[in-house]
C-alpha positions as CSV (number, residue, x, y, z in Angstrom):
1,X,-13.4,-22.3,18.6
2,X,-10.2,-24.1,17.5
3,X,-7.2,-22.2,17.8
4,X,-3.7,-23.3,16.0
5,X,0.2,-22.4,16.7
6,X,2.6,-22.0,13.8
7,X,3.6,-25.4,14.9
8,X,0.2,-26.9,14.5
9,X,-0.5,-25.6,11.0
10,X,-0.3,-28.9,9.2
11,X,-3.8,-29.5,11.3
12,X,-5.5,-26.8,9.8
13,X,-8.7,-27.7,7.8
14,X,-8.0,-29.2,4.1
15,X,-4.2,-28.1,4.4
16,X,-2.8,-30.5,1.9
17,X,0.3,-28.3,0.9
18,X,4.1,-27.8,1.3
19,X,4.7,-25.8,5.1
20,X,8.0,-24.1,4.8
21,X,8.8,-23.3,8.6
22,X,11.1,-22.0,10.5
23,X,11.4,-23.2,14.2
24,X,7.8,-22.2,14.8
25,X,8.4,-18.6,14.6
26,X,8.5,-17.6,10.8
27,X,6.3,-19.5,8.1
28,X,4.6,-19.6,4.6
29,X,1.9,-21.9,4.1
30,X,-0.4,-22.1,1.0
31,X,-3.9,-24.0,2.5
32,X,-6.5,-24.7,-0.2
33,X,-9.8,-24.8,0.5
34,X,-12.4,-27.0,-0.6
35,X,-16.1,-25.4,-1.1
36,X,-18.5,-25.7,1.5
37,X,-16.2,-28.6,3.5
38,X,-14.1,-26.2,4.6
39,X,-17.1,-23.5,5.8
40,X,-18.6,-23.0,9.0
41,X,-15.8,-23.5,11.4
42,X,-14.8,-20.6,13.5
43,X,-10.8,-20.6,14.3
44,X,-7.4,-18.5,15.0
45,X,-4.2,-18.8,14.6
46,X,-1.8,-17.6,17.5
47,X,0.4,-15.6,15.1
48,X,0.5,-12.6,13.0
49,X,-0.9,-13.2,9.6
50,X,-0.7,-11.7,6.3
51,X,-2.5,-13.9,4.0
52,X,-2.5,-12.9,0.0
53,X,-5.8,-14.6,-2.1
54,X,-3.8,-16.5,-5.1
55,X,-6.8,-18.2,-6.3
56,X,-10.9,-18.6,-6.1
57,X,-12.8,-16.6,-3.7
58,X,-14.4,-16.7,-0.5
59,X,-16.8,-15.3,1.8
60,X,-15.2,-14.9,5.0
61,X,-15.6,-13.5,8.8
62,X,-13.1,-11.7,10.8
63,X,-14.5,-11.3,13.9
64,X,-18.0,-10.0,13.4
65,X,-17.5,-8.2,10.1
66,X,-17.6,-10.1,6.7
67,X,-15.6,-9.9,3.6
68,X,-15.8,-11.3,-0.1
69,X,-11.9,-12.1,-0.9
70,X,-10.6,-12.7,-4.3
71,X,-6.9,-12.5,-6.1
72,X,-5.3,-9.1,-5.5
73,X,-6.3,-9.0,-1.9
74,X,-4.7,-9.7,1.2
75,X,-5.7,-9.6,4.8
76,X,-3.6,-8.8,8.1
77,X,-4.4,-10.4,11.1
78,X,-3.6,-10.2,14.8
79,X,-3.8,-13.3,17.3
80,X,-7.1,-11.8,18.7
81,X,-8.8,-12.1,15.3
82,X,-11.1,-15.1,14.4
83,X,-11.8,-16.3,11.4
84,X,-14.8,-18.1,10.0
85,X,-15.1,-19.1,6.1
86,X,-18.6,-19.2,5.5
87,X,-18.4,-19.9,1.6
88,X,-16.0,-20.5,-1.0
89,X,-15.1,-21.9,-4.5
90,X,-13.5,-25.3,-5.0
91,X,-10.2,-23.8,-5.9
92,X,-9.5,-21.3,-3.3
93,X,-5.9,-20.9,-2.1
94,X,-4.6,-18.5,0.2
95,X,-0.6,-18.0,0.8
96,X,-0.2,-17.1,4.3
97,X,2.7,-15.6,6.1
98,X,2.9,-16.0,10.0
99,X,5.0,-14.7,12.5
100,X,5.3,-16.0,16.1
101,X,2.8,-13.7,18.3
102,X,5.5,-11.9,19.9
103,X,6.4,-11.1,15.9
104,X,6.8,-7.2,16.8
105,X,9.9,-8.5,18.4
106,X,11.6,-9.4,15.0
107,X,13.4,-6.2,14.3
108,X,13.2,-2.3,15.7
109,X,11.2,-1.5,12.5
110,X,8.5,-4.0,13.0
111,X,8.0,-2.8,16.5
112,X,7.2,0.8,15.6
113,X,5.0,-0.6,12.9
114,X,2.7,-2.5,15.4
115,X,2.3,0.3,17.3
116,X,1.7,2.8,14.4
117,X,-1.9,4.1,13.7
118,X,-2.0,2.7,10.3
119,X,-1.4,-0.7,11.5
120,X,-4.0,-0.6,14.4
121,X,-6.1,0.3,12.0
122,X,-6.0,-3.2,10.3
123,X,-7.5,-4.8,13.3
124,X,-10.7,-2.9,12.5
125,X,-10.2,-3.6,8.5
126,X,-8.2,-6.4,7.7
127,X,-8.4,-6.7,4.2
128,X,-6.5,-4.5,1.7
129,X,-6.9,-4.5,-2.5
130,X,-3.9,-4.2,-4.2
131,X,-3.1,-3.4,-7.6
132,X,-1.4,-5.4,-10.3
133,X,2.0,-4.1,-9.6
134,X,1.5,-4.1,-5.5
135,X,0.7,-7.9,-6.4
136,X,3.8,-8.5,-7.7
137,X,5.7,-6.8,-5.1
138,X,4.7,-8.7,-2.1
139,X,4.6,-11.7,-4.1
140,X,8.2,-11.3,-4.3
141,X,8.6,-10.2,-1.0
142,X,6.8,-13.3,0.0
143,X,8.8,-15.6,-2.0
144,X,12.1,-14.0,-0.6
145,X,11.3,-15.3,2.6
146,X,10.2,-18.8,1.3
147,X,13.8,-18.9,-0.3
148,X,15.7,-18.2,3.0
149,X,13.6,-20.4,5.3
150,X,14.8,-23.2,2.7
151,X,18.4,-22.5,3.0
152,X,18.7,-25.0,5.5
153,X,22.7,-25.1,5.3
154,X,23.1,-21.4,4.8
155,X,25.5,-20.1,7.7
156,X,23.7,-16.9,7.6
157,X,20.4,-18.3,7.5
158,X,19.0,-16.2,10.5
159,X,19.9,-12.3,9.3
160,X,18.8,-13.5,5.6
161,X,15.5,-14.6,7.0
162,X,15.0,-11.4,9.3
163,X,16.5,-9.2,6.5
164,X,13.7,-11.0,4.0
165,X,10.9,-10.4,6.8
166,X,12.0,-6.7,7.6
167,X,11.8,-6.3,3.7
168,X,8.3,-7.8,3.6
169,X,7.1,-5.7,6.0
170,X,8.5,-2.2,4.7
171,X,6.8,-3.1,1.5
172,X,3.9,-3.8,2.9
173,X,3.8,-0.5,5.3
174,X,4.5,1.6,2.1
175,X,1.3,0.1,0.3
176,X,-0.6,0.9,3.4
177,X,0.3,4.5,3.3
178,X,-0.4,4.6,0.0
179,X,-3.9,3.2,0.6
180,X,-4.4,4.9,3.8
181,X,-8.1,6.2,3.0
182,X,-9.1,2.5,2.0
183,X,-8.2,1.1,5.1
184,X,-9.9,3.9,7.2
185,X,-13.5,4.1,7.6
186,X,-14.4,5.2,4.5
187,X,-16.3,8.3,5.8
188,X,-18.5,5.9,7.8
189,X,-19.0,6.5,11.6
190,X,-18.0,4.2,14.2
191,X,-20.5,2.7,16.4
192,X,-19.3,3.9,20.4
193,X,-18.3,0.1,20.7
194,X,-15.8,0.2,17.9
195,X,-14.3,3.5,18.8
196,X,-13.9,2.5,22.4
197,X,-12.3,-1.3,20.9
198,X,-9.9,0.7,18.9
199,X,-8.8,3.1,21.6
200,X,-8.7,0.0,23.9
201,X,-6.3,-1.8,21.5
202,X,-3.9,1.2,21.2
203,X,-3.5,1.3,24.8
204,X,-2.9,-2.5,25.1
205,X,-0.3,-2.7,22.5
206,X,1.4,0.1,24.0
207,X,1.2,-0.7,27.9
208,X,0.9,-4.7,27.9
209,X,4.5,-4.9,29.2
210,X,4.3,-2.5,31.9
211,X,0.7,-2.4,33.0
212,X,-0.8,-6.0,33.8
213,X,-3.8,-4.9,35.5
214,X,-7.3,-4.0,34.0
215,X,-7.5,-1.1,36.3
216,X,-4.7,0.9,34.8
217,X,-6.8,0.5,31.5
218,X,-10.4,1.2,33.0
219,X,-8.9,4.4,34.5
220,X,-7.2,5.8,31.3
221,X,-10.4,5.3,29.3
222,X,-12.5,6.4,32.4
223,X,-14.9,3.5,31.8
224,X,-15.3,0.6,34.7
225,X,-13.2,-2.6,34.3
226,X,-16.9,-4.6,34.1
227,X,-17.9,-2.4,30.8
228,X,-14.1,-2.8,29.6
229,X,-14.4,-6.2,29.7
230,X,-17.7,-6.1,27.8
231,X,-16.3,-4.0,24.9
232,X,-13.5,-6.2,25.0
233,X,-15.3,-9.6,24.9
234,X,-17.4,-8.3,22.1
235,X,-14.7,-7.0,20.0
236,X,-11.9,-9.3,20.7
237,X,-13.6,-12.5,21.7
238,X,-11.8,-12.7,25.2
239,X,-11.7,-10.6,28.2
240,X,-9.4,-7.8,28.5
241,X,-7.4,-9.9,31.3
242,X,-7.3,-12.9,28.8
243,X,-5.7,-10.6,26.1
244,X,-3.0,-9.3,28.5
245,X,-2.3,-12.9,29.8
246,X,-1.9,-14.3,26.2
247,X,0.4,-11.2,25.1
248,X,2.4,-11.2,28.3
249,X,3.0,-15.1,28.3
250,X,4.0,-15.1,24.2
251,X,6.1,-12.4,24.6
252,X,7.7,-14.1,27.5
253,X,8.2,-17.1,25.9
254,X,9.9,-15.8,22.8
255,X,12.2,-14.1,25.1
256,X,13.0,-17.3,27.1
257,X,14.3,-18.9,23.8
258,X,16.7,-16.3,23.7
259,X,20.1,-18.0,24.8
260,X,21.2,-14.5,25.7
261,X,18.9,-13.2,28.3
262,X,18.5,-14.2,31.6
263,X,15.0,-15.2,33.6
264,X,15.7,-12.2,35.8
265,X,15.9,-10.1,32.8
266,X,12.5,-11.3,31.0
267,X,11.2,-10.6,34.5
268,X,12.2,-7.2,34.6
269,X,11.2,-6.5,30.9
270,X,7.8,-7.7,31.5
271,X,7.7,-5.5,35.1
272,X,7.0,-8.3,37.5
273,X,7.4,-7.6,41.0
274,X,9.8,-10.3,41.4
275,X,11.4,-13.4,39.3
276,X,9.3,-15.5,42.0
277,X,6.1,-14.1,40.7
278,X,7.0,-14.0,36.9
279,X,7.9,-17.9,37.7
280,X,4.4,-18.4,39.0
281,X,2.8,-16.9,36.4
282,X,4.6,-19.0,33.5
283,X,4.3,-22.1,35.3
284,X,0.3,-21.2,36.0
285,X,0.0,-21.3,32.1
286,X,2.4,-23.6,30.8
287,X,2.5,-26.2,33.7
288,X,6.4,-26.1,33.6
289,X,9.1,-23.2,35.1
290,X,10.5,-20.5,33.2
291,X,14.1,-22.6,33.2
292,X,11.9,-25.9,32.0
293,X,10.3,-24.2,29.4
294,X,13.5,-22.6,27.9
295,X,15.1,-26.1,28.1
296,X,11.9,-28.5,26.6
297,X,12.5,-26.2,23.6
298,X,15.4,-27.5,21.2
299,X,15.6,-24.4,19.5
300,X,17.2,-21.6,21.7
301,X,18.1,-19.1,19.2
302,X,15.6,-16.5,17.4
303,X,15.1,-14.2,15.1
């Protein structure tokens, strides 16, 4: 399976459109896929993604579930989602908002949203059908973000992007509340694996900054670590330990790129035993120390 970061989006299959990107943290892209040329490949994006179907149709797998996507649909994906286009029309076009995989720190409001039950539901039910008025509202929100990203000479560009992004999420959250029944289970009973996967997902989102060990989640759910890893692999496509590691590194990386927080503070925030343990964790994944990771990135300011 191929994995893409925001900075690698121009290499996505059949992407031939302009990319609006703010320092690999917030991006809006409009890939157009072409029939069976785009079908079959399994891929994932290390970002939170909200996609709007603009033209055409597709039959797409998100994790193990298949969806028929048409204009007026949107999908909400976490970095743990995998995607596969099974079939699509020659004019199939999607408008996608992407946020750094530590995107829930963009604002206090978004941090609240990601931890809320209705947003957690979207992991298992990522597709939402919009009314005509809702589609116009969300299209305007997306265009507002594009406009602010494009204002390169604006001295207040960062807060404007922040405000536009928060506006988008508040409007989307409002729509999700209206459609709450549609993004739940529609009366269909969950399988045991799905129910446990949902419980685990909520537990991870709320605790990964402080609890890094599989044992914590195992004890909370009264399941063996082996069985919990089996559930995580089946539902999320990776082990529980790998999920926690991915989230910790993504969060740490985004925090390190902020010029107003020390390495020790990042280590404390993510509950490492000490700065040495944190440094070893970062170097194991990135190949460089936290200080070099910070210096290697020319963009020190984050939203």
